[in-house]
C-alpha positions in Angstrom: -21.1 4.9 -30.4 -17.6 4.2 -31.5 -16.2 1.1 -29.7 -12.9 2.9 -29.2 -14.5 5.6 -27.0 -16.6 3.2 -24.9 -13.7 0.8 -24.5 -11.6 3.7 -23.1 -13.9 3.8 -20.1 -15.1 0.1 -20.1 -11.7 -1.4 -19.5 -10.9 0.7 -16.4 -14.5 0.1 -15.2 -14.1 -3.7 -15.5 -10.7 -3.6 -13.9 -11.8 -1.5 -10.9 -15.0 -3.5 -10.5 -13.0 -6.8 -10.6 -10.4 -5.5 -8.1 -13.1 -4.2 -5.7 -15.1 -7.4 -5.7 -12.1 -9.7 -5.6 -10.8 -8.0 -2.5 -14.2 -8.4 -0.8 -14.2 -12.2 -1.3 -13.9 -13.5 2.3 -10.7 -15.4 1.6 -8.9 -12.5 0.0 -10.1 -10.0 2.6 -9.2 -12.1 5.6 -5.8 -12.9 4.0 -5.1 -9.2 3.5 -6.0 -8.4 7.1 -3.7 -11.2 8.3 -0.6 -10.1 6.4 0.8 -6.5 6.3 2.3 -6.9 2.8 -0.9 -8.3 1.3 -2.9 -5.6 3.1 -0.8 -2.9 1.2 -1.2 -4.8 -2.1 -4.9 -4.7 -1.5 -4.9 -0.9 -0.7 -2.6 0.0 -3.6 -4.5 -2.1 -6.1 -7.8 -0.6 -5.0 -6.4 2.9 -5.3 -4.7 2.2 -8.7 -7.8 0.7 -10.2 -10.0 3.6 -8.9 -7.5 6.2 -10.3 -7.6 4.5 -13.7 -11.4 4.4 -13.6 -11.8 8.1 -12.6 -9.2 9.3 -15.0 -11.1 7.6 -17.8 -14.4 8.9 -16.7 -13.3 12.5 -16.1 -11.2 12.8 -19.2 -12.3 15.4 -21.6 -13.3 14.5 -25.1 -15.4 11.5 -24.2 -19.2 11.4 -24.7 -21.0 12.8 -21.6 -23.5 10.0 -22.0 -20.8 7.3 -21.8 -19.2 9.1 -18.9 -22.5 9.3 -17.0 -23.4 5.7 -17.8 -20.2 4.4 -16.3 -20.5 6.6 -13.2 -24.0 5.1 -12.7 -22.7 1.6 -13.4 -19.8 2.0 -11.0 -22.1 3.3 -8.2 -24.6 0.5 -8.9 -22.0 -2.3 -8.6 -20.5 -0.8 -5.4 -24.0 -0.3 -4.1 -24.8 -3.9 -4.9 -21.7 -5.1 -3.0 -22.7 -2.8 -0.1 -26.2 -4.3 -0.1 -24.9 -7.8 -0.1 -22.8 -7.0 2.9 -25.6 -5.2 4.6 -28.2 -8.0 4.2 -25.9 -11.1 4.4 -27.5 -13.6 6.8 -24.1 -14.3 8.5 -20.8 -12.6 9.0 -18.5 -13.2 6.0 -15.1 -12.1 7.4 -13.3 -14.1 10.1 -11.0 -11.0 10.5 -13.9 -9.2 12.1 -15.0 -11.9 14.5 -13.9 -10.1 17.7 -13.0 -6.5 17.1 -16.6 -5.2 16.7 -17.4 -6.6 20.2 -15.2 -3.8 21.8 -17.6 -1.3 20.1 -20.7 -3.1 21.3 -21.5 -4.6 17.9 -21.8 -8.1 16.8 -19.7 -9.2 13.8 -22.9 -9.2 11.7 -23.9 -5.7 12.8 -20.4 -4.5 12.0 -20.5 -6.0 8.5 -24.0 -4.5 7.9 -22.7 -1.1 9.0 -19.7 -1.4 6.6 -22.2 -2.4 3.8 -24.4 0.6 4.5 -21.3 2.9 4.4 -20.4 1.4 1.0 -23.9 1.7 -0.1 -25.0 5.2 1.0 -22.3 7.8 1.9 -19.8 6.3 -0.6 -22.3 7.1 -3.3 -21.7 10.9 -2.7 -18.6 11.1 -4.9 -20.5 9.3 -7.7 -23.4 11.8 -7.4 -20.9 14.7 -7.4 -19.1 13.3 -10.5 -22.5 12.8 -12.3 -23.6 16.3 -11.5 -20.3 17.8 -12.6 -20.3 15.8 -15.9 -23.9 16.8 -16.6 -23.4 20.4 -15.7 -20.2 20.7 -17.7 -21.9 19.1 -20.7 -24.9 21.3 -20.4 -22.7 24.4 -20.2 -20.8 23.3 -23.3 -24.1 22.7 -25.2 -25.4 26.1 -24.2 -22.1 27.7 -25.4 -22.3 26.0 -28.8 -26.0 27.0 -29.2 -25.4 30.6 -28.3 
């Protein structure tokens, strides 16, 4: 595969992965929830990096194999983060030390629920994108072969 084509998806993938994981570091996450300006920096950087990634993946003219591989890789890294949150032996975020109690959850249960949401339902857009890329690629192959 030409390095140029893969790099066109790899750089946004690395950027979005780094941004997601960086903001889930306990110090960064707690700082963002303690400061309104930092909270919006977190939200906007997550959104911007996700838009860059999805624009690169969904752009036409790229290899469907590359596109599918990066969708799977993006889901895998987010799923891994979700799994780490789900199975962590102790709460990681001081910002959630008391709020979950109002819902009848311990901080660790709240964190595990957040991890499961990142891990399972958040995978739906990745599955939809993978099916769309595969279907579109298959349709184009059939059109060329006809």
